C-alpha positions in Angstrom: 1.5 40.6 5.0 1.0 36.8 5.1 -2.5 35.4 5.1 -1.8 32.4 7.3 -2.6 33.4 10.8 -4.0 31.7 13.9 -4.8 32.9 17.3 -3.3 30.7 20.0 -3.2 33.0 23.0 -5.9 34.9 24.8 -6.3 38.6 25.1 -4.1 38.8 28.3 -1.1 37.5 26.4 -1.6 39.9 23.6 -2.0 42.9 25.9 1.3 41.8 27.7 3.2 41.3 24.6 2.2 44.5 22.8 2.2 46.5 26.1 -1.5 47.5 25.3 -3.4 49.4 27.9 -6.9 48.3 27.2 -8.9 45.4 25.7 -11.8 46.5 23.4 -11.7 43.2 21.5 -13.6 41.3 24.2 -13.1 37.6 24.7 -11.0 36.2 21.8 -11.5 32.5 20.8 -8.5 30.6 19.5 -8.5 29.5 15.9 -7.8 30.7 12.3 -7.7 34.4 11.3 -8.7 35.1 7.7 -8.6 38.4 5.6 -11.9 40.2 5.4 -13.0 39.0 8.7 -12.8 40.6 12.2 -9.4 39.8 13.9 -7.5 41.2 16.9 -5.2 44.1 16.2 -3.3 46.5 18.4 -3.7 50.1 17.4 -3.0 53.6 18.9 -6.0 55.5 20.2 -6.3 59.2 20.0 -4.1 59.7 23.1 -1.4 57.4 21.7 -2.2 54.5 24.1 -2.1 51.0 22.6 -5.5 49.3 22.5 -6.4 45.8 21.7 -9.3 45.8 19.3 -11.2 43.7 16.8 -11.1 44.9 13.2 -11.5 43.7 9.7 -8.1 43.8 8.3 -6.8 44.4 4.9 -6.4 47.4 2.5 -8.8 48.9 0.0 -8.3 47.8 -3.6 -7.0 50.3 -6.3 -9.7 51.6 -8.6 -8.6 49.5 -11.5 -9.2 46.3 -9.5 -12.7 47.3 -8.8 -14.0 47.9 -12.4 -17.1 45.8 -12.9 -17.4 44.8 -9.3 -20.0 45.8 -6.6 -17.9 45.3 -3.5 -14.4 45.6 -2.5 -13.0 42.7 -0.7 -9.7 44.4 -0.2 -6.1 43.3 -0.4 -3.7 42.0 2.2 -0.4 42.2 0.3 1.1 45.5 -1.0 3.6 44.6 -3.6 4.5 48.2 -4.8 4.5 50.7 -1.8 5.6 53.4 -4.3 2.3 53.3 -6.1 0.3 56.5 -5.6 -2.7 54.5 -4.4 -0.8 53.2 -1.3 1.0 56.4 -0.3 -2.0 57.7 1.8 -2.3 54.4 3.7 1.4 53.9 4.6 1.6 56.7 7.2 1.8 55.7 11.0 -1.9 56.8 11.6 -3.0 53.9 9.4 -0.9 51.1 10.9 -1.6 48.5 13.4 0.0 45.4 14.7 -1.7 42.1 13.8 -0.6 39.8 16.8 
């Protein structure tokens, strides 16, 4: 996942593009999107409907990367999807679209 994102369109354009049913993200201001901050995503809800929401995006760091640290800032790039750490996060239930 690249870390260079910017929001140029409003929620209506994202809902239309992703064929989302609801907007739970509220009013989205144009501008830069950074890892570890809330950003618009499109996810499936419990009924399988697409929902526009705001979420902090990124993946949890592997244990070895957290040694000696108090907080996990997470990662945004997975370089080895065959690693046992990532297997549980690669299922469809844990995926979203970052518009």
